[in-house]
N, CA, C and O atoms as CSV, one atom per row, in Angstrom:
chain,resi,resn,atom,element,x,y,z
A,1,UNK,N,N,0.827,-1.178,0.000
A,1,UNK,CA,C,0.000,0.000,0.000
A,1,UNK,C,C,0.872,1.243,0.000
A,1,UNK,O,O,1.962,1.287,0.571
A,2,UNK,N,N,0.350,2.214,-0.649
A,2,UNK,CA,C,1.060,3.481,-0.716
A,2,UNK,C,C,0.482,4.412,0.320
A,2,UNK,O,O,-0.724,4.659,0.350
A,3,UNK,N,N,1.352,4.931,1.175
A,3,UNK,CA,C,0.877,5.834,2.219
A,3,UNK,C,C,1.979,6.818,2.558
A,3,UNK,O,O,3.147,6.455,2.695
A,4,UNK,N,N,1.589,8.034,2.685
A,4,UNK,CA,C,2.525,9.069,3.097
A,4,UNK,C,C,2.284,9.381,4.551
A,4,UNK,O,O,1.205,9.122,5.083
A,5,UNK,N,N,3.283,9.936,5.189
A,5,UNK,CA,C,3.121,10.351,6.576
A,5,UNK,C,C,2.124,11.503,6.653
A,5,UNK,O,O,1.992,12.300,5.724
A,6,UNK,N,N,1.440,11.567,7.764
A,6,UNK,CA,C,0.394,12.569,7.937
A,6,UNK,C,C,0.981,13.983,7.946
A,6,UNK,O,O,0.330,14.929,7.503
A,7,UNK,N,N,2.195,14.124,8.446
A,7,UNK,CA,C,2.764,15.463,8.521
A,7,UNK,C,C,3.054,16.025,7.131
A,7,UNK,O,O,2.982,17.236,6.917
A,8,UNK,N,N,3.385,15.137,6.183
A,8,UNK,CA,C,3.759,15.635,4.865
A,8,UNK,C,C,2.531,15.950,4.021
A,8,UNK,O,O,2.634,16.639,3.007
A,9,UNK,N,N,1.355,15.443,4.440
A,9,UNK,CA,C,0.136,15.699,3.663
A,9,UNK,C,C,-0.495,17.003,4.119
A,9,UNK,O,O,-0.337,17.423,5.265
A,10,UNK,N,N,-1.195,17.618,3.224
A,10,UNK,CA,C,-1.891,18.853,3.554
A,10,UNK,C,C,-3.225,18.547,4.225
A,10,UNK,O,O,-3.661,17.399,4.312
A,11,UNK,N,N,-3.817,19.564,4.669
A,11,UNK,CA,C,-5.101,19.422,5.347
A,11,UNK,C,C,-6.161,19.009,4.322
A,11,UNK,O,O,-6.179,19.518,3.202
A,12,UNK,N,N,-7.057,18.068,4.720
A,12,UNK,CA,C,-8.131,17.625,3.844
A,12,UNK,C,C,-7.744,16.466,2.953
A,12,UNK,O,O,-8.577,15.987,2.183
A,13,UNK,N,N,-6.519,16.001,3.028
A,13,UNK,CA,C,-6.100,14.866,2.218
A,13,UNK,C,C,-6.310,13.599,3.042
A,13,UNK,O,O,-5.940,13.555,4.215
A,14,UNK,N,N,-6.898,12.575,2.439
A,14,UNK,CA,C,-7.180,11.327,3.129
A,14,UNK,C,C,-6.138,10.304,2.737
A,14,UNK,O,O,-5.826,10.126,1.559
A,15,UNK,N,N,-5.615,9.645,3.731
A,15,UNK,CA,C,-4.615,8.624,3.441
A,15,UNK,C,C,-5.307,7.316,3.116
A,15,UNK,O,O,-6.483,7.133,3.430
A,16,UNK,N,N,-4.582,6.412,2.491
A,16,UNK,CA,C,-5.127,5.106,2.128
A,16,UNK,C,C,-5.450,4.306,3.381
A,16,UNK,O,O,-6.428,3.559,3.403
A,17,UNK,N,N,-4.636,4.455,4.425
A,17,UNK,CA,C,-4.898,3.730,5.663
A,17,UNK,C,C,-6.240,4.141,6.263
A,17,UNK,O,O,-6.981,3.285,6.746
A,18,UNK,N,N,-6.564,5.424,6.244
A,18,UNK,CA,C,-7.842,5.897,6.780
A,18,UNK,C,C,-9.013,5.336,5.984
A,18,UNK,O,O,-10.013,4.915,6.566
A,19,UNK,N,N,-8.898,5.325,4.659
A,19,UNK,CA,C,-10.006,4.812,3.845
A,19,UNK,C,C,-10.186,3.312,4.055
A,19,UNK,O,O,-11.315,2.820,4.057
A,20,UNK,N,N,-9.073,2.572,4.232
A,20,UNK,CA,C,-9.194,1.138,4.506
A,20,UNK,C,C,-9.870,0.906,5.854
A,20,UNK,O,O,-10.698,0.006,5.994
A,21,UNK,N,N,-9.517,1.712,6.831
A,21,UNK,CA,C,-10.145,1.585,8.148
A,21,UNK,C,C,-11.635,1.892,8.051
A,21,UNK,O,O,-12.461,1.172,8.612
A,22,UNK,N,N,-11.974,2.964,7.336
A,22,UNK,CA,C,-13.380,3.317,7.159
A,22,UNK,C,C,-14.129,2.228,6.401
A,22,UNK,O,O,-15.278,1.923,6.719
A,23,UNK,N,N,-13.478,1.642,5.399
A,23,UNK,CA,C,-14.116,0.579,4.631
A,23,UNK,C,C,-14.388,-0.635,5.529
A,23,UNK,O,O,-15.471,-1.218,5.476
A,24,UNK,N,N,-13.409,-1.010,6.347
A,24,UNK,CA,C,-13.608,-2.133,7.269
A,24,UNK,C,C,-14.715,-1.811,8.265
A,24,UNK,O,O,-15.505,-2.685,8.622
A,25,UNK,N,N,-14.776,-0.556,8.714
A,25,UNK,CA,C,-15.822,-0.134,9.642
A,25,UNK,C,C,-17.199,-0.232,8.989
A,25,UNK,O,O,-18.157,-0.709,9.597
A,26,UNK,N,N,-17.280,0.225,7.750
A,26,UNK,CA,C,-18.556,0.156,7.026
A,26,UNK,C,C,-18.941,-1.299,6.732
A,26,UNK,O,O,-20.117,-1.654,6.811
A,27,UNK,N,N,-17.974,-2.129,6.399
A,27,UNK,CA,C,-18.256,-3.539,6.134
A,27,UNK,C,C,-18.768,-4.248,7.386
A,27,UNK,O,O,-19.692,-5.059,7.318
A,28,UNK,N,N,-18.157,-3.934,8.532
A,28,UNK,CA,C,-18.619,-4.566,9.766
A,28,UNK,C,C,-20.025,-4.084,10.125
A,28,UNK,O,O,-20.852,-4.863,10.599
A,29,UNK,N,N,-20.283,-2.819,9.899
A,29,UNK,CA,C,-21.629,-2.286,10.152
A,29,UNK,C,C,-22.649,-2.927,9.201
A,29,UNK,O,O,-23.761,-3.262,9.610
A,30,UNK,N,N,-22.265,-3.093,7.943
A,30,UNK,CA,C,-23.124,-3.732,6.964
A,30,UNK,C,C,-23.405,-5.186,7.355
A,30,UNK,O,O,-24.539,-5.651,7.244
A,31,UNK,N,N,-22.385,-5.894,7.808
A,31,UNK,CA,C,-22.559,-7.276,8.252
A,31,UNK,C,C,-23.523,-7.340,9.437
A,31,UNK,O,O,-24.377,-8.224,9.502
A,32,UNK,N,N,-23.380,-6.399,10.370
A,32,UNK,CA,C,-24.259,-6.341,11.540
A,32,UNK,C,C,-25.706,-6.075,11.125
A,32,UNK,O,O,-26.630,-6.704,11.640
A,33,UNK,N,N,-25.900,-5.138,10.189
A,33,UNK,CA,C,-27.247,-4.837,9.711
A,33,UNK,C,C,-27.863,-6.024,8.965
A,33,UNK,O,O,-29.058,-6.286,9.104
A,34,UNK,N,N,-27.059,-6.742,8.178
A,34,UNK,CA,C,-27.565,-7.925,7.477
A,34,UNK,C,C,-27.984,-9.002,8.467
A,34,UNK,O,O,-28.988,-9.682,8.258
A,35,UNK,N,N,-27.218,-9.161,9.547
A,35,UNK,CA,C,-27.571,-10.147,10.571
A,35,UNK,C,C,-28.894,-9.773,11.234
A,35,UNK,O,O,-29.742,-10.635,11.460
A,36,UNK,N,N,-29.069,-8.500,11.543
A,36,UNK,CA,C,-30.332,-8.043,12.134
A,36,UNK,C,C,-31.504,-8.269,11.176
A,36,UNK,O,O,-32.588,-8.680,11.589
A,37,UNK,N,N,-31.267,-7.995,9.900
A,37,UNK,CA,C,-32.297,-8.202,8.883
A,37,UNK,C,C,-32.706,-9.675,8.814
A,37,UNK,O,O,-33.890,-9.991,8.702
A,38,UNK,N,N,-31.722,-10.571,8.881
A,38,UNK,CA,C,-32.025,-12.005,8.867
A,38,UNK,C,C,-32.859,-12.410,10.073
A,38,UNK,O,O,-33.794,-13.202,9.954
A,39,UNK,N,N,-32.515,-11.861,11.237
A,39,UNK,CA,C,-33.282,-12.170,12.450
A,39,UNK,C,C,-34.719,-11.681,12.311
A,39,UNK,O,O,-35.656,-12.393,12.672
A,40,UNK,N,N,-34.896,-10.465,11.786
A,40,UNK,CA,C,-36.242,-9.921,11.590
A,40,UNK,C,C,-37.038,-10.749,10.580
A,40,UNK,O,O,-38.223,-11.006,10.789
A,41,UNK,N,N,-36.397,-11.166,9.491
A,41,UNK,CA,C,-37.083,-11.992,8.497
A,41,UNK,C,C,-37.517,-13.319,9.103
A,41,UNK,O,O,-38.619,-13.795,8.829
A,42,UNK,N,N,-36.661,-13.919,9.924
A,42,UNK,CA,C,-37.015,-15.188,10.555
A,42,UNK,C,C,-38.173,-15.013,11.528
A,42,UNK,O,O,-39.053,-15.870,11.604
A,43,UNK,N,N,-38.183,-13.909,12.274
A,43,UNK,CA,C,-39.286,-13.690,13.217
A,43,UNK,C,C,-40.589,-13.460,12.464
A,43,UNK,O,O,-41.644,-13.919,12.901
A,44,UNK,N,N,-40.527,-12.742,11.314
A,44,UNK,CA,C,-41.733,-12.544,10.508
A,44,UNK,C,C,-42.236,-13.871,9.950
A,44,UNK,O,O,-43.444,-14.108,9.912
A,45,UNK,N,N,-41.329,-14.729,9.522
A,45,UNK,CA,C,-41.724,-16.036,9.010
A,45,UNK,C,C,-42.372,-16.875,10.101
A,45,UNK,O,O,-43.366,-17.559,9.853
A,46,UNK,N,N,-41.810,-16.827,11.320
A,46,UNK,CA,C,-42.398,-17.612,12.408
A,46,UNK,C,C,-43.772,-17.073,12.774
A,46,UNK,O,O,-44.664,-17.849,13.115
A,47,UNK,N,N,-43.963,-15.747,12.711
A,47,UNK,CA,C,-45.279,-15.182,12.979
A,47,UNK,C,C,-46.265,-15.609,11.907
A,47,UNK,O,O,-47.414,-15.929,12.210
A,48,UNK,N,N,-45.825,-15.615,10.659
A,48,UNK,CA,C,-46.696,-16.065,9.580
A,48,UNK,C,C,-47.032,-17.539,9.761
A,48,UNK,O,O,-48.167,-17.953,9.523
A,49,UNK,N,N,-46.048,-18.332,10.181
A,49,UNK,CA,C,-46.296,-19.748,10.426
A,49,UNK,C,C,-47.315,-19.921,11.546
A,49,UNK,O,O,-48.174,-20.800,11.466
A,50,UNK,N,N,-47.235,-19.101,12.583
A,50,UNK,CA,C,-48.186,-19.172,13.692
A,50,UNK,C,C,-49.594,-18.871,13.198
A,50,UNK,O,O,-50.545,-19.552,13.584
A,51,UNK,N,N,-49.736,-17.858,12.348
A,51,UNK,CA,C,-51.043,-17.526,11.795
A,51,UNK,C,C,-51.570,-18.675,10.942
A,51,UNK,O,O,-52.759,-18.992,10.988
A,52,UNK,N,N,-50.684,-19.301,10.161
A,52,UNK,CA,C,-51.094,-20.440,9.340
A,52,UNK,C,C,-51.591,-21.587,10.208
A,52,UNK,O,O,-52.580,-22.242,9.879
A,53,UNK,N,N,-50.902,-21.826,11.311
A,53,UNK,CA,C,-51.307,-22.912,12.213
A,53,UNK,C,C,-52.680,-22.624,12.795
A,53,UNK,O,O,-53.521,-23.520,12.870
A,54,UNK,N,N,-52.917,-21.392,13.206
A,54,UNK,CA,C,-54.218,-21.014,13.770
A,54,UNK,C,C,-55.312,-21.213,12.727
A,54,UNK,O,O,-56.378,-21.745,13.039
A,55,UNK,N,N,-55.055,-20.788,11.483
A,55,UNK,CA,C,-56.048,-20.963,10.425
A,55,UNK,C,C,-56.310,-22.440,10.145
A,55,UNK,O,O,-57.454,-22.836,9.920
A,56,UNK,N,N,-55.265,-23.249,10.159
A,56,UNK,CA,C,-55.441,-24.688,9.919
A,56,UNK,C,C,-56.236,-25.330,11.041
A,56,UNK,O,O,-57.078,-26.192,10.787
A,57,UNK,N,N,-55.983,-24.924,12.280
A,57,UNK,CA,C,-56.741,-25.466,13.414
A,57,UNK,C,C,-58.211,-25.077,13.289
A,57,UNK,O,O,-59.093,-25.902,13.530
A,58,UNK,N,N,-58.482,-23.816,12.910
A,58,UNK,CA,C,-59.869,-23.391,12.721
A,58,UNK,C,C,-60.548,-24.211,11.627
A,58,UNK,O,O,-61.705,-24.607,11.767
A,59,UNK,N,N,-59.823,-24.462,10.542
A,59,UNK,CA,C,-60.390,-25.276,9.463
A,59,UNK,C,C,-60.685,-26.688,9.940
A,59,UNK,O,O,-61.723,-27.254,9.599
A,60,UNK,N,N,-59.779,-27.265,10.728
A,60,UNK,CA,C,-60.006,-28.614,11.251
A,60,UNK,C,C,-61.207,-28.656,12.182
A,60,UNK,O,O,-61.985,-29.610,12.154
A,61,UNK,N,N,-61.360,-27.637,12.996
A,61,UNK,CA,C,-62.504,-27.579,13.915
A,61,UNK,C,C,-63.795,-27.535,13.108
A,61,UNK,O,O,-64.749,-28.245,13.423
A,62,UNK,N,N,-63.830,-26.708,12.074
A,62,UNK,CA,C,-65.032,-26.621,11.243
A,62,UNK,C,C,-65.270,-27.925,10.486
A,62,UNK,O,O,-66.408,-28.370,10.336
A,63,UNK,N,N,-64.189,-28.524,10.014
A,63,UNK,CA,C,-64.287,-29.763,9.243
A,63,UNK,C,C,-64.817,-30.909,10.099
A,63,UNK,O,O,-65.656,-31.686,9.644
A,64,UNK,N,N,-64.347,-31.016,11.296
A,64,UNK,CA,C,-64.752,-32.103,12.198
A,64,UNK,C,C,-66.036,-31.761,12.948
A,64,UNK,O,O,-66.548,-32.571,13.721
A,65,UNK,N,N,-66.553,-30.552,12.713
A,65,UNK,CA,C,-67.764,-30.076,13.374
A,65,UNK,C,C,-67.604,-30.073,14.894
A,65,UNK,O,O,-68.533,-30.420,15.623
A,66,UNK,N,N,-66.463,-29.693,15.347
A,66,UNK,CA,C,-66.209,-29.541,16.772
A,66,UNK,C,C,-66.615,-28.131,17.185
A,66,UNK,O,O,-66.714,-27.235,16.348
A,67,UNK,N,N,-66.845,-27.945,18.461
A,67,UNK,CA,C,-67.177,-26.612,18.937
A,67,UNK,C,C,-66.072,-26.130,19.858
A,67,UNK,O,O,-65.420,-26.912,20.551
A,68,UNK,N,N,-65.886,-24.851,19.845
A,68,UNK,CA,C,-64.869,-24.253,20.706
A,68,UNK,C,C,-65.505,-23.898,22.048
A,68,UNK,O,O,-66.723,-23.959,22.212
A,69,UNK,N,N,-64.668,-23.535,22.981
A,69,UNK,CA,C,-65.153,-23.200,24.322
A,69,UNK,C,C,-66.079,-21.988,24.284
A,69,UNK,O,O,-67.092,-21.969,24.983
A,70,UNK,N,N,-65.753,-20.985,23.486
A,70,UNK,CA,C,-66.601,-19.788,23.399
A,70,UNK,C,C,-67.953,-20.133,22.782
A,70,UNK,O,O,-68.982,-19.615,23.215
A,71,UNK,N,N,-67.956,-21.007,21.767
A,71,UNK,CA,C,-69.222,-21.421,21.175
A,71,UNK,C,C,-70.054,-22.194,22.192
A,71,UNK,O,O,-71.273,-22.034,22.256
A,72,UNK,N,N,-69.393,-23.031,22.986
A,72,UNK,CA,C,-70.086,-23.796,24.015
A,72,UNK,C,C,-70.684,-22.864,25.067
A,72,UNK,O,O,-71.813,-23.073,25.512
A,73,UNK,N,N,-69.937,-21.846,25.462
A,73,UNK,CA,C,-70.452,-20.867,26.432
A,73,UNK,C,C,-71.650,-20.110,25.864
A,73,UNK,O,O,-72.637,-19.885,26.566
A,74,UNK,N,N,-71.561,-19.714,24.577
A,74,UNK,CA,C,-72.686,-19.017,23.951
A,74,UNK,C,C,-73.914,-19.922,23.887
A,74,UNK,O,O,-75.030,-19.475,24.152
A,75,UNK,N,N,-73.711,-21.185,23.540
A,75,UNK,CA,C,-74.819,-22.139,23.471
A,75,UNK,C,C,-75.452,-22.320,24.843
A,75,UNK,O,O,-76.675,-22.384,24.968
A,76,UNK,N,N,-74.612,-22.400,25.871
A,76,UNK,CA,C,-75.119,-22.562,27.232
A,76,UNK,C,C,-75.961,-21.350,27.644
A,76,UNK,O,O,-77.017,-21.511,28.256
A,77,UNK,N,N,-75.506,-20.152,27.315
A,77,UNK,CA,C,-76.259,-18.945,27.641
A,77,UNK,C,C,-77.604,-18.926,26.913
A,77,UNK,O,O,-78.624,-18.556,27.495
A,78,UNK,N,N,-77.600,-19.325,25.639
A,78,UNK,CA,C,-78.851,-19.369,24.883
A,78,UNK,C,C,-79.812,-20.384,25.489
A,78,UNK,O,O,-81.007,-20.116,25.611
A,79,UNK,N,N,-79.298,-21.534,25.864
A,79,UNK,CA,C,-80.148,-22.572,26.454
A,79,UNK,C,C,-80.721,-22.109,27.791
A,79,UNK,O,O,-81.888,-22.373,28.080
A,80,UNK,N,N,-79.926,-21.427,28.609
A,80,UNK,CA,C,-80.422,-20.909,29.881
A,80,UNK,C,C,-81.514,-19.876,29.661
A,80,UNK,O,O,-82.504,-19.851,30.393
A,81,UNK,N,N,-81.340,-19.023,28.655
A,81,UNK,CA,C,-82.357,-18.012,28.346
A,81,UNK,C,C,-83.648,-18.685,27.865
A,81,UNK,O,O,-84.744,-18.287,28.259
A,82,UNK,N,N,-83.511,-19.701,27.015
A,82,UNK,CA,C,-84.697,-20.417,26.533
A,82,UNK,C,C,-85.389,-21.146,27.678
A,82,UNK,O,O,-86.618,-21.136,27.754
A,83,UNK,N,N,-84.637,-21.769,28.559
A,83,UNK,CA,C,-85.207,-22.479,29.705
A,83,UNK,C,C,-85.982,-21.511,30.598
A,83,UNK,O,O,-87.078,-21.822,31.065
A,84,UNK,N,N,-85.402,-20.340,30.828
A,84,UNK,CA,C,-86.076,-19.329,31.646
A,84,UNK,C,C,-87.385,-18.891,30.982
A,84,UNK,O,O,-88.406,-18.746,31.654
A,85,UNK,N,N,-87.350,-18.681,29.658
A,85,UNK,CA,C,-88.564,-18.269,28.937
A,85,UNK,C,C,-89.637,-19.353,29.023
A,85,UNK,O,O,-90.813,-19.044,29.216
A,86,UNK,N,N,-89.245,-20.618,28.883
A,86,UNK,CA,C,-90.230,-21.712,28.976
A,86,UNK,C,C,-90.777,-21.847,30.395
A,86,UNK,O,O,-91.949,-22.174,30.579
A,87,UNK,N,N,-89.942,-21.599,31.389
A,87,UNK,CA,C,-90.424,-21.646,32.776
A,87,UNK,C,C,-91.465,-20.558,33.031
A,87,UNK,O,O,-92.458,-20.794,33.719
A,88,UNK,N,N,-91.239,-19.371,32.477
A,88,UNK,CA,C,-92.197,-18.273,32.635
A,88,UNK,C,C,-93.512,-18.642,31.947
A,88,UNK,O,O,-94.588,-18.431,32.505
A,89,UNK,N,N,-93.421,-19.201,30.715
A,89,UNK,CA,C,-94.637,-19.609,30.007
A,89,UNK,C,C,-95.390,-20.685,30.786
A,89,UNK,O,O,-96.614,-20.622,30.899
A,90,UNK,N,N,-94.676,-21.666,31.320
A,90,UNK,CA,C,-95.304,-22.733,32.095
A,90,UNK,C,C,-95.989,-22.168,33.335
A,90,UNK,O,O,-97.100,-22.580,33.671
A,91,UNK,N,N,-95.347,-21.243,34.005
A,91,UNK,CA,C,-95.934,-20.612,35.188
A,91,UNK,C,C,-97.222,-19.870,34.818
A,91,UNK,O,O,-98.211,-19.939,35.548
A,92,UNK,N,N,-97.213,-19.155,33.677
A,92,UNK,CA,C,-98.415,-18.462,33.213
A,92,UNK,C,C,-99.548,-19.453,32.951
A,92,UNK,O,O,-100.692,-19.205,33.332
A,93,UNK,N,N,-99.230,-20.573,32.303
A,93,UNK,CA,C,-100.250,-21.589,32.015
A,93,UNK,C,C,-100.800,-22.191,33.313
A,93,UNK,O,O,-102.001,-22.438,33.428
A,94,UNK,N,N,-99.919,-22.423,34.282
A,94,UNK,CA,C,-100.375,-22.984,35.565
A,94,UNK,C,C,-101.307,-22.008,36.271
A,94,UNK,O,O,-102.353,-22.409,36.782
A,95,UNK,N,N,-100.941,-20.743,36.304
A,95,UNK,CA,C,-101.775,-19.728,36.946
A,95,UNK,C,C,-103.107,-19.611,36.207
A,95,UNK,O,O,-104.165,-19.569,36.835
A,96,UNK,N,N,-103.057,-19.560,34.887
A,96,UNK,CA,C,-104.288,-19.438,34.093
A,96,UNK,C,C,-105.175,-20.667,34.279
A,96,UNK,O,O,-106.392,-20.534,34.412
A,97,UNK,N,N,-104.585,-21.854,34.288
A,97,UNK,CA,C,-105.366,-23.088,34.502
A,97,UNK,C,C,-105.984,-23.093,35.897
A,97,UNK,O,O,-107.132,-23.502,36.072
A,98,UNK,N,N,-105.231,-22.643,36.873
A,98,UNK,CA,C,-105.748,-22.565,38.249
A,98,UNK,C,C,-106.922,-21.615,38.349
A,98,UNK,O,O,-107.929,-21.936,38.981
A,99,UNK,N,N,-106.807,-20.454,37.736
A,99,UNK,CA,C,-107.882,-19.461,37.775
A,99,UNK,C,C,-109.121,-19.995,37.063
A,99,UNK,O,O,-110.239,-19.858,37.561
A,100,UNK,N,N,-108.917,-20.609,35.887
A,100,UNK,CA,C,-110.072,-21.135,35.158
A,100,UNK,C,C,-110.706,-22.310,35.905
A,100,UNK,O,O,-111.926,-22.467,35.866
A,101,UNK,N,N,-109.918,-23.125,36.572
A,101,UNK,CA,C,-110.476,-24.231,37.373
A,101,UNK,C,C,-111.303,-23.697,38.530
A,101,UNK,O,O,-112.395,-24.193,38.804
A,102,UNK,N,N,-110.776,-22.680,39.210
A,102,UNK,CA,C,-111.508,-22.069,40.318
A,102,UNK,C,C,-112.809,-21.463,39.802
A,102,UNK,O,O,-113.850,-21.592,40.447
A,103,UNK,N,N,-112.762,-20.810,38.654
A,103,UNK,CA,C,-113.964,-20.200,38.075
A,103,UNK,C,C,-114.976,-21.277,37.690
A,103,UNK,O,O,-116.173,-21.089,37.909
A,104,UNK,N,N,-114.534,-22.392,37.128
A,104,UNK,CA,C,-115.433,-23.473,36.737
A,104,UNK,C,C,-116.069,-24.103,37.968
A,104,UNK,O,O,-117.267,-24.387,37.978
A,105,UNK,N,N,-115.278,-24.319,38.992
A,105,UNK,CA,C,-115.814,-24.908,40.223
A,105,UNK,C,C,-116.820,-23.946,40.871
A,105,UNK,O,O,-117.865,-24.368,41.366
A,106,UNK,N,N,-116.494,-22.661,40.859
A,106,UNK,CA,C,-117.407,-21.676,41.444
A,106,UNK,C,C,-118.717,-21.640,40.650
A,106,UNK,O,O,-119.787,-21.503,41.244
A,107,UNK,N,N,-118.654,-21.759,39.337
A,107,UNK,CA,C,-119.869,-21.748,38.505
A,107,UNK,C,C,-120.710,-22.987,38.782
A,107,UNK,O,O,-121.935,-22.887,38.847
A,108,UNK,N,N,-120.100,-24.132,38.944
A,108,UNK,CA,C,-120.840,-25.360,39.243
A,108,UNK,C,C,-121.495,-25.243,40.607
A,108,UNK,O,O,-122.641,-25.658,40.777
A,109,UNK,N,N,-120.803,-24.697,41.563
A,109,UNK,CA,C,-121.357,-24.539,42.915
A,109,UNK,C,C,-122.544,-23.593,42.865
A,109,UNK,O,O,-123.536,-23.844,43.550
A,110,UNK,N,N,-122.492,-22.515,42.085
A,110,UNK,CA,C,-123.611,-21.558,41.992
A,110,UNK,C,C,-124.833,-22.211,41.356
A,110,UNK,O,O,-125.973,-21.927,41.723
A,111,UNK,N,N,-124.570,-23.085,40.402
A,111,UNK,CA,C,-125.699,-23.750,39.740
A,111,UNK,C,C,-126.473,-24.597,40.751
A,111,UNK,O,O,-127.704,-24.598,40.751
A,112,UNK,N,N,-125.763,-25.303,41.596
A,112,UNK,CA,C,-126.412,-26.209,42.541
A,112,UNK,C,C,-126.820,-25.521,43.825
A,112,UNK,O,O,-127.607,-26.099,44.574
A,113,UNK,N,N,-126.371,-24.407,44.112
A,113,UNK,CA,C,-126.758,-23.723,45.371
A,113,UNK,C,C,-127.858,-22.773,45.157
A,113,UNK,O,O,-128.301,-22.120,46.101
């Protein structure tokens, strides 16, 4: 390599040694950035793989006609609401039947009294 002493060079002149050092510095920085880029690409791929797995599991659940826990909870809530509604209807019918029975018995008693 050709290099002159720093004292003999004028101000603003760059020596070959300085440019080689800067080049090595830039190369090491570039290598570091490429390594970071590879790590980021791998993490993105693993995230995409995770999403694919979730989608495949959802497809399998639908295919096998299985239900998830949230669907089971929703079904249970609907069934409880329907049961409550039927209990209210049954209670209304019992009260109405009781009233009509009392009225029929009272009418029969009036006829004979």
